[in-house]
LUMVEX-445372 format. One record per residue (C-alpha): residue number from 1; residue in three letters; x, y, z. Coordinates in pm, whole numbers. Example, Ala and Ser with C-alpha at 12.3 -4.5 7.8 and 13.67 -1.06 7.14 Angstrom:
resi/resn/px/py/pz
1/ALA/1230/-450/780;
2/SER/1367/-106/714;
# end
This chain:
resi/resn/px/py/pz
1/MET/10596/19541/9579;
2/GLY/10646/19223/9779;
3/PHE/10773/18873/9717;
4/PHE/10660/18516/9759;
5/ILE/10876/18217/9675;
6/GLY/10731/17868/9680;
7/HIS/10703/17535/9509;
8/SER/10444/17275/9424;
9/SER/10498/16902/9387;
10/HIS/10343/16716/9095;
11/CYS/10492/16372/9144;
12/ASP/10297/16053/9207;
13/SER/10311/15911/9556;
14/GLY/10581/15652/9598;
15/LYS/10791/15784/9311;
16/GLU/11127/15941/9372;
17/GLN/11139/16312/9293;
18/ARG/11405/16452/9065;
19/SER/11503/16804/9154;
20/ASP/11486/16918/8793;
21/GLU/11152/16758/8702;
22/ALA/10928/16680/8996;
23/VAL/10901/17020/9155;
24/SER/10788/17343/8994;
25/HIS/10955/17643/9157;
26/TYR/10826/17993/9118;
27/GLY/10888/18340/9250;
28/GLN/10595/18573/9294;
29/ALA/10616/18950/9310;
30/ASP/10312/19160/9389;
31/TRP/10209/19516/9465;
32/PRO/9901/19666/9628;
33/ILE/9772/19913/9368;
34/CYS/9471/19830/9149;
35/ASN/9246/20025/8913;
36/LEU/8940/19823/9020;
37/ASP/8742/19822/9342;
38/CYS/8602/19468/9353;
39/THR/8370/19452/9651;
40/TYR/8498/19114/9770;
41/CYS/8868/19207/9750;
42/TYR/9057/19202/10080;
43/TYR/9383/19317/9921;
44/LEU/9272/19671/9840;
45/GLU/9310/19763/10206;
46/LYS/9686/19744/10161;
47/GLU/9672/20064/9956;
48/ASN/9585/20246/10278;
49/LEU/9919/20149/10430;
50/TYR/10088/20384/10184;
51/ALA/9818/20652/10155;
52/GLY/9968/20997/10117;
53/SER/10324/20867/10123;
54/GLY/10396/20964/9763;
55/ARG/10584/20638/9719;
56/ASP/10647/20487/9379;
57/PHE/10527/20132/9413;
58/ARG/10754/20013/9134;
59/MET/11046/19813/9262;
60/ALA/11371/20009/9244;
61/ASP/11590/19887/8960;
62/ASP/11873/19768/9183;
63/VAL/11628/19578/9403;
64/LEU/11462/19425/9097;
65/GLU/11792/19304/8958;
66/THR/11901/19163/9292;
67/TYR/11571/18978/9332;
68/ILE/11585/18828/8983;
69/ARG/11952/18732/9007;
70/GLN/11930/18576/9352;
71/TYR/11607/18393/9278;
72/ILE/11740/18234/8958;
73/GLN/12068/18141/9127;
74/SER/11884/17982/9419;
75/GLN/11685/17738/9206;
76/PRO/11818/17384/9156;
77/VAL/11596/17331/8849;
78/GLN/11651/17427/8486;
79/GLN/11309/17586/8442;
80/VAL/11245/17886/8666;
81/SER/10907/18059/8679;
82/PHE/10815/18410/8786;
83/ALA/10457/18513/8866;
84/TRP/10355/18879/8878;
85/GLN/10032/18994/9036;
86/GLY/9880/19263/9255;
87/GLY/9687/19467/9263;
88/GLU/9700/19509/8888;
89/PRO/10042/19442/8730;
90/THR/9964/19622/8402;
91/LEU/9971/19947/8603;
92/LEU/10348/19897/8623;
93/GLY/10367/19956/8250;
94/ILE/10536/19771/7965;
95/PRO/10880/19931/8025;
96/PHE/10893/19773/8371;
97/PHE/10838/19426/8228;
98/GLU/11078/19490/7941;
99/ARG/11338/19553/8211;
100/VAL/11231/19234/8388;
101/VAL/11289/19028/8073;
102/GLU/11622/19201/8011;
103/LEU/11745/19119/8361;
104/GLN/11619/18761/8342;
105/LYS/11816/18706/8021;
106/LYS/12123/18865/8178;
107/HIS/12117/18628/8478;
108/ALA/11959/18317/8324;
109/ALA/12290/18126/8313;
110/GLY/12149/17873/8068;
111/LYS/11822/17820/8254;
112/THR/11480/17855/8094;
113/ILE/11279/18144/8236;
114/ASP/10900/18157/8232;
115/ASN/10678/18451/8321;
116/ALA/10312/18474/8411;
117/PHE/10087/18738/8552;
118/GLN/9733/18774/8672;
119/THR/9538/19067/8529;
120/ASN/9186/19206/8533;
121/GLY/9233/19270/8161;
122/THR/9086/19619/8151;
123/LEU/9410/19792/8046;
124/LEU/9522/19543/7781;
125/ASN/9574/19680/7431;
126/ASP/9769/19604/7114;
127/GLU/10098/19713/7272;
128/TRP/10047/19478/7566;
129/GLY/9937/19198/7335;
130/GLU/10247/19231/7120;
131/PHE/10479/19240/7422;
132/LEU/10316/18944/7597;
133/SER/10316/18736/7280;
134/ARG/10676/18819/7188;
135/ASN/10800/18729/7536;
136/LYS/10574/18425/7579;
137/PHE/10404/18537/7900;
138/LEU/10126/18315/8035;
139/ILE/9832/18533/8135;
140/GLY/9565/18465/8394;
141/LEU/9253/18668/8313;
142/SER/9012/18742/8598;
143/VAL/8650/18700/8490;
144/ASP/8361/18587/8711;
145/GLY/8126/18462/8440;
146/PRO/7871/18624/8208;
147/GLU/7820/19000/8224;
148/GLU/7547/19003/8489;
149/LEU/7749/18789/8729;
150/HIS/8086/18946/8659;
151/ASP/7967/19304/8705;
152/THR/7799/19240/9042;
153/TYR/8130/19252/9228;
154/ARG/8400/19346/8975;
155/VAL/8359/19722/8941;
156/ASP/8605/20008/8895;
157/LYS/8691/20289/9137;
158/GLY/8380/20475/9026;
159/GLY/8156/20174/9087;
160/GLN/8111/20117/8713;
161/PRO/8093/19769/8555;
162/THR/8404/19624/8392;
163/PHE/8282/19327/8186;
164/ALA/8297/19505/7849;
165/ARG/8652/19622/7914;
166/VAL/8761/19273/8021;
167/MET/8615/19123/7702;
168/ARG/8797/19391/7501;
169/GLY/9121/19292/7674;
170/LEU/9049/18927/7600;
171/GLY/9018/19019/7235;
172/PHE/9372/19160/7236;
173/LEU/9508/18840/7394;
174/LYS/9342/18630/7123;
175/LYS/9446/18868/6846;
176/HIS/9813/18838/6938;
177/GLY/9805/18466/7019;
178/VAL/9891/18514/7387;
179/GLU/9859/18197/7595;
180/PHE/9608/18253/7873;
181/ASN/9370/18091/8118;
182/THR/9092/18232/8332;
183/LEU/9053/18280/8705;
184/THR/8706/18300/8858;
185/VAL/8617/18394/9214;
186/ILE/8334/18171/9331;
187/ASN/8081/18378/9525;
188/ARG/7723/18367/9647;
189/LEU/7580/18453/9307;
190/ASN/7777/18253/9054;
191/SER/7806/17945/9277;
192/TYR/7436/17880/9212;
193/ARG/7484/17915/8836;
194/ALA/7795/17703/8800;
195/HIS/7696/17538/8471;
196/GLU/7623/17875/8314;
197/VAL/7957/18014/8428;
198/TYR/8144/17705/8306;
199/ARG/7978/17714/7963;
200/PHE/8055/18083/7930;
201/LEU/8421/18034/8016;
202/LYS/8461/17739/7781;
203/GLU/8285/17906/7488;
204/THR/8406/18263/7531;
205/ALA/8728/18269/7722;
206/ALA/8964/17976/7766;
207/SER/9019/17602/7763;
208/ILE/9169/17612/8114;
209/CYS/8957/17763/8390;
210/ASN/9070/17810/8749;
211/SER/8856/17911/9043;
212/PHE/8882/17984/9412;
213/PRO/8627/18074/9681;
214/SER/8569/18427/9801;
215/LEU/8629/18453/10175;
216/SER/8530/18818/10203;
217/ARG/8291/18942/10468;
218/SER/8331/19302/10361;
219/PRO/8039/19530/10449;
220/ARG/8098/19699/10113;
221/SER/7966/19391/9934;
222/PRO/7600/19438/9827;
223/ILE/7541/19066/9860;
224/PRO/7743/18867/10117;
225/THR/7985/18626/9963;
226/ALA/7991/18261/10060;
227/TRP/8240/17976/10091;
228/PHE/8228/17734/9801;
229/CYS/8468/17452/9719;
# end
């Protein structure tokens, strides 16, 4: 698992920034393992760096606590955000994130702590829904549009489509009242059917939809992806 720490400014030009309001700080922890084999994904290659090593990709508990403590202490703002992604973070299991929340509470020192993670949704169930709702996680759900478009690239390790499993996971998020938005990779197929994708996301998935272009040139992709902004 690796780290990224950054910030984004949301203030209007010409206005003075206040350290506790104008800048959103977040820490991002990721790991390379995923249960899908999306044909446009460049990140899956990182699994090969650890092939045959027998390593547990979960962060050691002492490292996890040090990361959480130091990151919270380093932030000059009252609201501190953590983002968890991969790979697929649900592969870490609920106990890992229960420990995360426990350590965040231990070291919060009066600050408000937010958590979010990006998931493909295929492993979500009632247990995940209850945990995410109880701990107020914000979830980003990866979905590339209606079934035909989604399943072109987003397949599992056996090359099987994942749309039905993602929609099942979405049902658990809705059932438990988990706050979520969607993330869509814009590619050669769905970029030409943008209105259809948008309508699907608005009607089926979420009120907030995010997207980014696929930059993959992977020979594994059955149809070359394209740049779209």
